C-alpha positions in Angstrom: 0.1 -0.1 -0.2 3.2 2.6 0.3 3.3 3.0 -3.4 -0.3 4.5 -3.4 -0.9 7.9 -5.1 -2.7 9.8 -2.6 -5.3 13.4 -2.6 -6.9 15.6 -0.3 -9.3 18.5 -1.1 -10.0 21.6 0.3 -13.6 23.1 0.0 -13.3 26.6 0.3 -16.6 29.0 1.3 -18.5 30.6 4.0 -21.4 29.6 2.4 -20.8 25.9 2.3 -19.8 26.1 6.1 -23.5 28.0 7.1 -25.4 25.6 4.7 -26.7 28.3 2.2 -24.8 26.2 -0.3 -24.8 22.3 -0.5 -21.5 20.9 -1.7 -21.8 18.8 -4.6 -18.0 18.2 -5.6 -16.8 16.0 -3.0 -18.1 12.8 -4.4 -17.6 13.8 -8.0 -13.8 14.0 -7.2 -14.0 10.9 -5.3 -15.5 8.8 -8.1 -13.2 10.6 -10.6 -9.9 9.6 -8.7 -11.2 6.1 -7.3 -11.5 5.2 -11.0 -7.9 6.1 -11.7 -6.3 4.4 -8.9 -6.0 7.9 -6.7 -7.0 7.6 -2.9 -8.9 10.4 -1.4 -7.6 10.6 1.9 -8.8 13.8 3.5 -11.4 16.5 2.6 -11.6 19.7 4.8 -14.2 22.4 4.3 -12.4 26.0 5.0 -13.8 29.3 5.7 -13.2 32.5 3.4 -9.7 32.9 5.6 -6.5 33.8 4.2 -4.6 32.4 6.9 -7.0 29.2 7.6 -6.8 28.4 3.7 -3.1 28.7 3.7 -2.7 26.5 6.6 -4.7 23.7 5.1 -3.1 24.1 1.9 0.4 24.0 3.4 -0.4 20.7 5.5 -2.1 18.6 3.0 0.3 19.4 0.2 2.9 18.1 2.3 1.6 14.6 2.8 -0.1 14.1 -0.1 0.4 13.2 -4.1 -2.2 15.9 -4.9 -4.3 18.6 -3.2 -7.5 19.9 -5.1 -9.4 23.1 -4.1 -12.9 24.3 -4.8 -14.4 27.7 -4.6 -13.5 31.2 -4.3 -11.8 32.0 -7.5 -14.6 34.0 -8.8 -15.0 37.9 -9.2 -16.0 39.1 -5.8 -14.3 40.6 -2.7 -14.9 37.3 -1.0 -13.3 35.4 -3.3 -9.4 35.0 -1.9 -8.5 31.5 -2.8 -5.9 32.8 -5.3 -4.3 35.2 -2.5 -4.4 32.5 0.0 -2.8 29.9 -2.2 -0.2 32.1 -3.2 0.4 33.3 0.8 0.7 29.8 1.5 3.5 29.5 -1.2 5.3 32.5 0.0 4.9 34.2 -3.6 3.0 37.3 -5.2 -0.7 37.0 -6.5 -0.7 39.2 -9.7 -2.4 39.4 -12.5 -1.6 36.8 -15.1 -1.0 38.3 -18.8 -2.5 35.2 -20.6 -5.5 34.7 -18.4 -6.0 38.8 -18.3 -5.8 38.8 -22.5 -8.0 35.9 -22.9 -11.0 37.3 -20.3 -10.8 40.5 -21.8 -11.2 39.3 -25.2 -14.1 37.1 -24.2 -15.8 39.9 -22.7 -15.1 42.1 -25.8 -16.6 39.8 -28.1 -20.0 39.6 -25.7 -20.0 43.2 -25.7 -19.9 43.2 -21.8 -17.7 45.6 -19.8 -14.5 43.9 -18.3 -14.8 45.2 -14.7 -12.6 45.4 -12.0 -14.4 42.6 -10.5 -14.3 40.5 -13.6 -10.5 41.3 -13.8 -9.9 39.7 -10.5 -10.3 36.0 -12.2 -7.1 36.7 -14.0 -4.9 36.9 -10.8 -3.0 33.9 -9.7 0.2 32.8 -7.8 3.1 34.0 -9.6 4.3 30.9 -11.4 1.2 28.9 -11.5 -0.1 27.1 -14.6 -3.3 27.5 -16.1 -6.4 24.8 -15.6 -8.5 25.3 -18.7 -12.3 26.6 -18.1 -14.2 25.3 -21.3 -17.7 26.3 -19.5 -17.1 30.1 -18.6 -13.4 31.2 -19.8 -11.8 32.1 -16.3 -9.4 29.7 -16.0 -8.1 28.0 -12.6 -4.5 27.3 -11.9 -1.9 24.9 -10.9 1.0 25.3 -8.6 3.5 22.6 -7.5 1.1 19.5 -6.6 -1.8 22.0 -5.6 -5.0 22.2 -8.4 -7.0 25.4 -7.6 -10.6 25.0 -9.4 -14.0 26.7 -9.5 -16.8 25.9 -6.9 -19.5 25.8 -9.4 -20.2 22.0 -9.9 -20.2 22.2 -13.7 -17.5 24.3 -14.1 -15.2 22.2 -11.4 -16.3 18.9 -13.4 -15.0 20.4 -16.6 -11.5 21.6 -15.3 -11.2 17.9 -13.7 -11.6 16.5 -17.1 -8.7 18.7 -18.3 -6.6 17.6 -15.1 -7.3 14.2 -14.6 -5.9 12.4 -17.7 -2.4 14.5 -16.2 -2.0 13.3 -13.5 0.0 10.0 -12.0 -2.2 7.1 -11.2 -1.9 4.3 -9.0 -2.9 0.7 -9.2 -6.4 0.6 -8.6 -8.0 -1.0 -5.1 -10.1 -4.3 -6.4 -13.0 -5.1 -3.8 -15.3 -8.0 -2.5 -18.3 -7.3 -0.7 -19.5 -10.1 1.7 -22.8 -10.1 3.5 -23.5 -11.4 6.7 -26.8 -11.8 8.8 -24.6 -11.3 11.7 -24.3 -8.1 13.8 -21.0 -5.9 14.2 -20.8 -7.0 17.7 -20.8 -10.4 17.1 -17.9 -10.3 14.0 -15.9 -6.9 15.0 -13.3 -9.1 17.4 -12.7 -11.7 14.8 -12.8 -9.2 11.7 -10.2 -7.0 13.5 -8.0 -10.1 13.8 -8.2 -11.0 10.0 -7.5 -7.4 9.4 -3.9 -7.4 11.5 -3.3 -10.5 9.8 -3.8 -9.0 6.2 -1.9 -5.9 6.1 -2.4 -5.5 2.5 -6.1 -5.5 2.7 -8.4 -2.6 4.0 -11.7 -4.3 5.5 -14.9 -2.0 6.5 -18.1 -3.3 8.1 -21.4 -1.5 7.3 -24.5 -2.1 9.2 -27.6 -2.5 6.8 -31.1 -2.2 7.5 -33.1 -3.9 4.9 -36.6 -5.7 5.0 -37.3 -5.3 8.4 -34.2 -7.1 9.4 -30.6 -5.7 10.2 -27.4 -7.2 8.3 -24.0 -6.4 7.9 -21.9 -5.8 4.5 -18.2 -6.7 5.0 -16.2 -5.0 2.1 -12.2 -5.9 1.7 -10.3 -4.1 -0.6 -6.6 -4.3 -1.9 -4.6 -3.8 -4.6 -3.1 -7.4 -4.6 -5.5 -9.7 -5.9 -4.0 -12.6 -3.8 -4.4 -10.8 -0.4 -7.7 -10.0 -1.3 -8.9 -13.6 -1.6 -6.8 -14.6 1.4 -8.7 -11.9 3.6 -12.1 -12.7 1.7 -11.6 -16.5 2.3 -10.5 -16.0 6.0 -13.8 -13.9 6.6 -16.0 -16.6 4.7 -14.6 -19.2 7.3 -14.7 -16.6 10.2 -18.5 -15.9 9.5 -19.1 -19.8 8.7 -17.9 -20.9 12.0 -19.8 -18.1 13.8 -23.0 -19.0 12.0 -22.7 -22.5 13.0 -22.2 -21.6 16.6 -25.1 -19.4 16.4 -27.3 -22.5 15.1 -25.9 -24.9 18.0 -27.1 -23.1 20.6 
């Protein structure tokens, strides 16, 4: 598991924390990364506060292959992600010439004034690279292993589509799902022992309620097919033993 490619996500915005806006980007990012073998290890929701954003960026970029941020790169005064990421890296945040011209041409072609507010969307940390925005033109940006993207779901998804093919990917996790009629309290101890004996796997148990009864879904994940089958076999044998003991009583 040490060769895993890992990622973290920072969701930025007071509107998320207040409940005014419901996040729709976490699940999409998780699906996209899982599909290419990148493990999403942590998600943080951070207020529109420069120090808080910079702290999260620096902590998460130090321990993950990639960091993705959403939100806060729009035209309003409280869109401070670009400034905050620049602060995290200790570089200036300034108008990017390419982004400025691209946006100026875009608004001119539509007969819309290129206001000071709209110009803010051309600002990014010095040395950053563009992330294409095919929906509304204003680019996101990449600096080192940090990818800064819009919070609007349609724009975030479009940006992510351009980013993911360029990422280093890992070996995908394979999984096996094993249903059990036994409750977690009964299988918890033996399941922990199986996990300890199979360190190349990730074993999770999830209580379910269906058709008026409780049951447990056990999911085994691993990048090694051999390790996966070994752990799954041990779990099935454990469940069979516990079930037979229950019947015997």
